[in-house]
C-alpha positions in Angstrom: 150.7 114.0 -6.4 151.4 110.8 -5.0 147.9 109.5 -5.7 148.4 110.5 -9.6 151.6 108.7 -9.8 150.0 105.5 -8.1 147.0 106.1 -10.7 149.5 105.9 -13.9 150.6 109.5 -14.4 153.5 109.4 -16.4 154.2 113.2 -15.7 153.0 115.7 -13.1 151.4 119.1 -14.1 152.1 121.5 -11.0 149.9 124.9 -11.0 149.6 127.1 -8.3 148.0 130.2 -10.2 145.8 131.8 -7.7 145.0 135.2 -6.8 145.5 134.9 -2.9 148.9 132.9 -3.4 152.4 134.1 -3.5 152.8 131.7 -6.2 156.4 131.8 -6.4 157.1 131.0 -3.4 154.6 128.1 -3.1 155.9 126.8 -6.6 159.2 126.6 -4.8 158.1 125.1 -1.6 156.0 122.6 -3.2 158.3 121.4 -5.7 161.1 121.1 -3.1 158.7 119.0 -0.9 158.0 116.5 -4.0 161.6 116.0 -4.5 162.1 114.8 -1.3 159.4 111.9 -1.9 161.0 109.3 -3.7 157.6 107.6 -5.0 156.5 111.3 -6.6 160.3 112.4 -7.6 160.7 109.4 -10.0 158.2 111.0 -12.8 159.1 114.3 -14.7 157.3 117.3 -13.5 155.7 119.7 -15.7 155.7 123.4 -14.1 152.4 125.0 -15.2 151.8 128.9 -14.9 150.6 131.8 -16.8 153.3 133.7 -15.1 157.0 133.8 -16.5 158.2 134.3 -12.8 156.3 131.5 -11.4 157.7 129.4 -14.1 161.3 130.4 -13.6 161.0 129.9 -9.9 160.0 126.1 -10.9 163.0 125.7 -13.3 165.2 126.7 -10.5 163.9 123.8 -8.4 164.0 121.0 -10.3 167.0 118.0 -11.3 166.9 116.1 -14.5 164.7 117.1 -17.5 161.3 118.8 -16.8 158.8 120.8 -18.8 157.5 124.2 -19.0 153.9 125.0 -19.7 153.7 127.1 -21.4 155.4 129.8 -23.7 153.5 131.4 -26.7 153.8 134.2 -29.5 151.3 135.9 -27.3 153.2 138.7 -26.3 155.1 138.8 -29.7 158.2 137.3 -30.9 161.0 138.8 -28.9 159.7 137.8 -25.6 158.8 134.4 -27.0 162.7 134.0 -28.2 163.8 135.2 -25.0 161.9 132.8 -23.0 162.7 129.8 -25.1 166.4 130.5 -24.7 165.9 130.6 -21.0 163.9 127.6 -20.9 166.9 125.8 -23.3 169.4 127.0 -21.0 167.6 125.3 -17.8 168.0 122.1 -20.1 164.1 121.7 -20.2 161.4 121.2 -22.9 158.6 123.5 -23.5 154.5 123.5 -24.5 154.0 125.8 -26.8 150.6 127.1 -27.2 148.7 127.7 -30.2 148.4 131.5 -29.7 149.7 134.8 -30.9 149.6 138.3 -31.4 146.1 137.9 -32.7 144.9 135.5 -30.1 144.0 131.7 -29.5 143.8 129.5 -32.5 140.5 128.2 -32.8 140.5 126.8 -36.4 142.7 124.2 -38.0 144.2 126.8 -40.6 145.2 129.3 -37.4 146.7 126.3 -35.6 148.9 124.9 -38.2 150.0 128.6 -39.0 151.0 129.3 -35.5 152.6 126.0 -35.0 154.7 126.3 -38.4 155.9 129.8 -37.2 156.9 128.9 -33.8 158.7 125.6 -34.7 160.9 127.6 -37.3 161.6 130.3 -34.4 162.7 128.0 -32.1 164.7 125.4 -34.1 166.1 127.8 -36.4 166.4 131.1 -34.5 166.8 129.7 -30.7 168.5 126.4 -31.6 165.6 124.5 -29.7 165.9 120.7 -29.9 162.9 119.7 -31.9 161.9 117.0 -29.6 161.9 119.3 -26.7 159.1 121.0 -28.3 155.4 120.1 -27.2 152.9 122.0 -29.2 149.3 122.3 -27.5 147.1 123.2 -30.4 143.9 124.0 -27.9 141.2 121.6 -26.7 138.6 123.6 -26.9 134.9 123.3 -25.8 132.3 121.4 -28.0 128.3 120.6 -27.8 127.9 124.6 -26.7 125.0 125.2 -29.0 127.2 127.6 -30.8 127.7 126.1 -34.4 131.1 127.6 -34.9 132.3 125.2 -32.1 131.1 122.0 -33.2 134.5 121.3 -35.5 136.6 122.2 -32.4 137.6 118.6 -31.6 137.9 117.6 -35.0 140.2 120.6 -35.8 142.2 119.5 -33.1 142.6 115.8 -34.4 143.4 117.4 -38.0 146.1 119.7 -36.4 147.7 117.0 -34.6 148.1 115.0 -37.4 149.5 118.0 -39.5 152.1 118.9 -37.0 153.4 114.9 -36.6 153.7 115.1 -40.4 155.3 118.3 -41.0 157.1 119.5 -38.1 159.8 116.6 -37.4 160.4 115.3 -33.7 158.0 117.9 -32.2 155.4 116.4 -29.8 151.7 117.2 -29.3 149.8 117.8 -25.9 146.5 119.0 -25.0 144.4 119.6 -21.9 141.6 117.0 -22.3 139.1 118.2 -19.7 138.3 121.4 -21.6 136.4 119.6 -24.3 133.8 118.6 -22.0 133.2 121.8 -20.0 129.5 121.9 -21.3 128.8 119.0 -19.1 130.1 120.2 -15.9 128.4 118.1 -13.3 127.7 115.1 -15.1 131.0 113.0 -14.7 129.6 109.9 -16.6 129.4 112.0 -20.1 132.4 113.8 -19.3 134.7 110.7 -18.7 133.3 109.4 -21.6 134.2 112.3 -23.8 137.6 112.5 -22.2 138.1 109.0 -23.3 136.8 109.2 -26.6 138.7 112.3 -27.1 142.1 110.9 -26.2 140.9 107.6 -28.3 140.8 109.9 -31.4 143.4 111.9 -30.7 146.0 109.1 -29.9 145.3 107.8 -33.5 146.1 111.3 -34.6 149.1 111.2 -33.1 148.8 112.7 -29.8 151.7 112.2 -27.4 150.4 113.1 -24.1 147.5 114.9 -22.5 146.5 116.7 -19.4 144.1 114.4 -17.3 143.2 113.2 -14.1 144.8 109.6 -14.2 142.4 108.1 -11.6 139.3 109.4 -13.5 139.6 108.2 -17.2 137.0 105.6 -18.7 138.3 102.7 -20.6 137.3 103.3 -24.1 136.2 99.6 -24.9 134.2 99.8 -21.5 132.0 102.9 -22.7 128.3 102.3 -22.7 127.8 101.7 -26.9 124.6 104.1 -26.8 126.5 106.8 -24.8 129.9 106.3 -27.0 127.9 106.9 -30.4 126.5 110.1 -29.1 129.7 111.4 -27.6 131.5 110.5 -30.8 128.8 111.9 -32.9 129.7 115.3 -31.1 133.5 115.1 -31.2 133.7 113.8 -35.0 130.9 116.9 -35.9 129.0 113.5 -37.8 125.6 115.1 -37.5 124.1 118.5 -37.3 121.9 117.8 -34.3 124.8 116.0 -32.3 124.7 118.2 -29.5 121.2 118.2 -28.8 120.8 114.6 -29.2 123.9 114.3 -26.5 121.9 116.5 -24.1 118.7 114.8 -24.2 120.8 111.7 -23.7 122.6 112.8 -20.7 119.6 114.1 -19.2 117.8 110.9 -19.5 120.9 109.1 -17.7 
C-alpha cells in the first residue's frame, strides 16, 4: 500500500476477497493497520468486495470519506436502494457497476440504460449526492478473437462520454487491466494497452481508473509501431487489428 502511494496512487483499492480468508476480519484488521500509517492514511480508501458484509465491515473502520466498490442493480432495485442508503449514511461515495437483473452490460446501449436507471434511483429515490456516484461502465477484454468483443473498448469510451454529458456531476471509473487480459504474460503489450486506453478514456471524460501506479507506461513514450497496433485494437479501426497485434507481439 505504501509503495502504491509513493508511486502516485491518488486512492487505494483494498480487496481481500479470497475463499480461504475470513474476509470481514481481514478487511477490518488491514484497514486499521493502514489508518495507523500516516504516509498511507493521507489518501482515500476504496473498499472493494463482492460481499456486502465485507464492504460494511470496511465502512466501520474508516474516518473521512471513502468509496465503496461496488453496488449494482444485479440483485434488484430493493437491495440496491437499501445498500445505497447505508453507503449514504456512512458518508461514503459508491462505485455503481453497469450490471442489472439481466446481467452485465456489454454494449453501449446497455451501459447507458443501466446508468440512467441507477442515477435516477440514487438521486431521486435515495437522496444520494450526484457527485458521490462513480459509474463503472465495465472495461471488458478486447482482442479475444471473438468479433462481438472488438468494440468493447470503444463502447466504454462512448458510454463514458454519454454519462458525463447526461448525468450531471457523476464520475466515471474503470478497472483498466481487464482490457488486456488476452495478452497475459506479455507485460510490454499490456502496459501499452493500459496507457493508450487511459489516454482515450480520459479524453472521453474518465475521472479515475484502477491501475497499478508503478506499472504504467507514459503514452508519449510508447513505441510508435506498438502504439499503432494497440490503438487499432482499442479503437476498432480495422477488421484484422487483433491478428496484427498478436503477430506483432509474438515478434517482440
